[in-house]
C-alpha positions as CSV (number, residue, x, y, z in Angstrom):
1,X,18.5,28.3,-9.0
2,X,19.3,25.5,-6.9
3,X,16.0,23.8,-7.9
4,X,16.4,24.1,-11.3
5,X,19.7,21.7,-10.9
6,X,17.9,19.1,-9.8
7,X,17.6,16.4,-12.0
8,X,13.5,15.9,-13.3
9,X,13.1,12.3,-11.3
10,X,14.3,13.6,-8.2
11,X,12.0,16.6,-8.7
12,X,9.3,14.5,-9.4
13,X,10.1,11.9,-6.6
14,X,10.4,14.9,-3.9
15,X,7.1,16.5,-4.9
16,X,5.2,13.1,-4.5
17,X,6.9,12.4,-1.3
18,X,6.0,16.1,-0.2
19,X,2.4,15.4,-1.5
20,X,1.7,12.4,0.3
21,X,3.6,14.0,3.4
22,X,1.2,17.0,3.5
23,X,-1.5,15.1,3.2
24,X,-1.2,12.5,5.8
25,X,0.2,15.1,8.3
26,X,-3.0,17.1,7.6
27,X,-5.5,13.9,7.7
28,X,-3.8,13.4,11.6
29,X,-3.9,16.7,12.6
30,X,-7.5,17.2,11.4
31,X,-8.8,13.9,13.1
32,X,-6.5,14.1,16.2
33,X,-5.7,12.3,18.3
34,X,-4.3,10.2,15.4
35,X,-4.1,7.3,17.9
36,X,-8.0,7.5,18.7
37,X,-10.8,6.4,16.3
38,X,-11.4,7.0,13.3
39,X,-7.7,6.9,12.4
40,X,-6.7,4.7,15.2
41,X,-3.1,4.9,14.4
42,X,-1.7,3.4,17.7
43,X,0.1,0.0,18.9
44,X,-1.6,-2.8,20.2
45,X,1.2,-5.3,21.2
46,X,3.8,-7.6,19.7
47,X,1.6,-10.5,19.6
48,X,-0.8,-8.2,16.9
49,X,2.2,-7.2,14.7
50,X,3.3,-10.7,14.6
51,X,-0.3,-11.9,13.6
52,X,-0.5,-8.8,11.1
53,X,3.0,-10.3,9.6
54,X,1.6,-13.8,9.5
55,X,-1.9,-12.7,7.6
56,X,0.3,-10.6,5.0
57,X,1.9,-13.8,4.4
58,X,-1.2,-15.8,4.2
59,X,-2.6,-13.1,1.6
60,X,0.5,-13.1,-0.4
61,X,0.3,-17.2,-0.9
62,X,-3.5,-16.7,-1.7
63,X,-2.8,-13.8,-4.6
64,X,-0.1,-16.4,-6.2
65,X,-2.6,-19.0,-5.9
66,X,-5.4,-16.7,-7.7
67,X,-3.1,-15.8,-10.8
68,X,-2.0,-19.1,-11.0
69,X,-5.5,-20.5,-11.0
70,X,-6.6,-17.9,-13.4
71,X,-3.5,-18.0,-15.9
72,X,-5.5,-18.0,-19.1
73,X,-7.1,-14.9,-18.0
74,X,-4.0,-12.6,-16.8
75,X,-0.8,-14.6,-18.2
76,X,1.8,-16.8,-16.9
77,X,3.0,-16.0,-13.2
78,X,6.3,-14.5,-14.2
79,X,4.5,-12.3,-16.9
80,X,1.9,-11.4,-14.2
81,X,4.3,-10.4,-11.6
82,X,6.5,-8.2,-13.9
83,X,3.6,-6.6,-15.0
84,X,2.3,-5.6,-11.5
85,X,5.6,-4.7,-10.5
86,X,5.9,-2.7,-13.2
87,X,2.3,-0.7,-12.5
88,X,2.9,-1.0,-8.6
89,X,6.8,0.2,-8.3
90,X,9.0,3.1,-9.3
91,X,11.7,0.4,-10.0
92,X,11.4,0.6,-13.8
93,X,11.1,4.2,-14.1
94,X,13.9,4.8,-12.1
95,X,16.0,2.8,-14.0
96,X,19.0,4.6,-14.6
97,X,18.2,7.5,-12.2
98,X,20.5,9.3,-9.4
99,X,20.7,7.6,-6.3
100,X,18.7,10.3,-4.6
101,X,16.0,9.9,-6.8
102,X,16.1,5.9,-5.4
103,X,16.4,7.3,-1.9
104,X,13.6,9.4,-2.1
105,X,11.4,7.1,-3.9
106,X,11.6,4.1,-1.6
107,X,10.8,6.5,1.4
108,X,7.7,7.8,-0.8
109,X,6.7,4.4,-2.0
110,X,7.5,2.2,1.3
111,X,6.5,4.3,3.9
112,X,4.2,7.4,3.3
113,X,2.2,5.9,0.7
114,X,1.1,2.4,2.7
115,X,1.0,5.3,6.1
116,X,-1.7,7.6,4.3
117,X,-3.6,4.8,2.6
118,X,-3.8,2.9,5.8
119,X,-5.4,6.5,7.7
120,X,-7.3,7.3,4.8
121,X,-8.9,3.6,3.7
122,X,-8.7,1.2,6.6
123,X,-8.8,4.5,8.9
124,X,-11.3,7.1,8.0
125,X,-13.1,5.4,4.8
126,X,-13.6,2.1,6.8
127,X,-14.8,3.8,10.1
128,X,-17.4,5.9,8.1
129,X,-18.5,2.9,5.8
130,X,-19.2,0.8,8.9
131,X,-21.7,3.7,10.2
132,X,-23.5,3.0,7.2
133,X,-23.6,-0.7,6.6
134,X,-22.7,-4.0,8.0
135,X,-19.2,-4.7,8.8
136,X,-18.4,-7.5,6.5
137,X,-20.2,-5.3,3.7
138,X,-18.2,-2.5,4.8
139,X,-14.8,-4.1,4.6
140,X,-15.8,-5.3,0.6
141,X,-16.6,-1.8,0.1
142,X,-13.4,0.0,1.4
143,X,-11.3,-3.1,-0.5
144,X,-13.3,-2.6,-4.3
145,X,-12.5,1.3,-3.8
146,X,-8.5,0.6,-2.7
147,X,-8.7,-1.7,-5.7
148,X,-10.1,0.9,-8.1
149,X,-7.7,3.7,-6.8
150,X,-5.1,1.2,-8.3
151,X,-6.3,2.2,-11.5
152,X,-5.6,-1.0,-13.3
153,X,-7.1,-4.4,-14.6
154,X,-4.4,-6.5,-13.8
155,X,-3.5,-5.4,-10.5
156,X,-7.1,-5.1,-9.0
157,X,-7.7,-8.4,-7.8
158,X,-4.4,-8.2,-6.1
159,X,-5.2,-5.1,-4.8
160,X,-9.0,-6.4,-3.5
161,X,-7.5,-9.2,-1.7
162,X,-4.8,-7.2,0.2
163,X,-7.7,-4.4,1.0
164,X,-9.6,-7.3,2.7
165,X,-6.6,-8.9,4.6
166,X,-6.1,-5.2,5.7
167,X,-9.4,-4.4,6.6
168,X,-10.0,-7.6,8.9
169,X,-6.7,-6.8,10.6
170,X,-8.1,-3.3,11.1
171,X,-11.2,-4.7,12.5
172,X,-9.5,-7.2,14.6
173,X,-6.9,-4.7,16.2
174,X,-8.6,-1.6,15.9
175,X,-5.1,-0.1,14.9
176,X,-3.9,1.1,11.7
177,X,-0.7,0.8,13.0
178,X,-0.8,-3.0,12.4
179,X,-2.0,-2.5,8.7
180,X,0.8,0.2,8.1
181,X,3.2,-2.4,9.2
182,X,1.4,-5.0,7.0
183,X,1.4,-2.2,4.1
184,X,5.3,-1.3,4.3
185,X,6.6,-4.8,4.6
186,X,4.4,-5.5,1.5
187,X,5.8,-2.4,-0.5
188,X,9.3,-3.6,0.7
189,X,8.8,-7.1,-0.8
190,X,7.5,-5.6,-3.7
191,X,10.3,-3.3,-4.7
192,X,12.7,-6.2,-4.1
193,X,10.9,-8.2,-6.4
194,X,10.7,-5.5,-9.1
195,X,14.7,-5.2,-8.9
196,X,15.3,-8.7,-9.1
197,X,12.8,-9.0,-12.0
198,X,13.2,-5.5,-14.0
199,X,17.0,-5.0,-13.3
200,X,17.8,-8.6,-13.9
């Protein structure tokens, strides 16, 4: 009865949060200990975390340059930014919705989704691919699958380049905690951009 009194947007966000939390917990329990291979969700030092943030910033610059240079295909940078944040965040869909929906969506999109995707793509998938192909090809293949998972033509190059950077950090540091931090910061920045663009 009480669940029926909750608004539709809150229910949708709560279900998404529960699904991602369950998937992440299941993978971490099944492949435990989670701080060892193949997941490797472990702390490797402040220097590695700082370098990961630097790589995130450099990747963002490369992505902006890419879309700027291919403006004839994708459109102007403001237009591309609007399309990307509309697809990649819930900011547009949640406009005018209750604060509870926003809180759940932010926790889901900026924390649980990054951790799940890092555990799956940079942890399990990349570890499996490295057993079957060269290291550089395994990062390319993982990044291509990561791009396809996002299901958007305009978002695919962005996700692919981001996947390459995340894969590089995972291989260099042997930790998905570093890539999870990168991914979390990335999603926070994307949500902030979405709020500025879509709620101006």
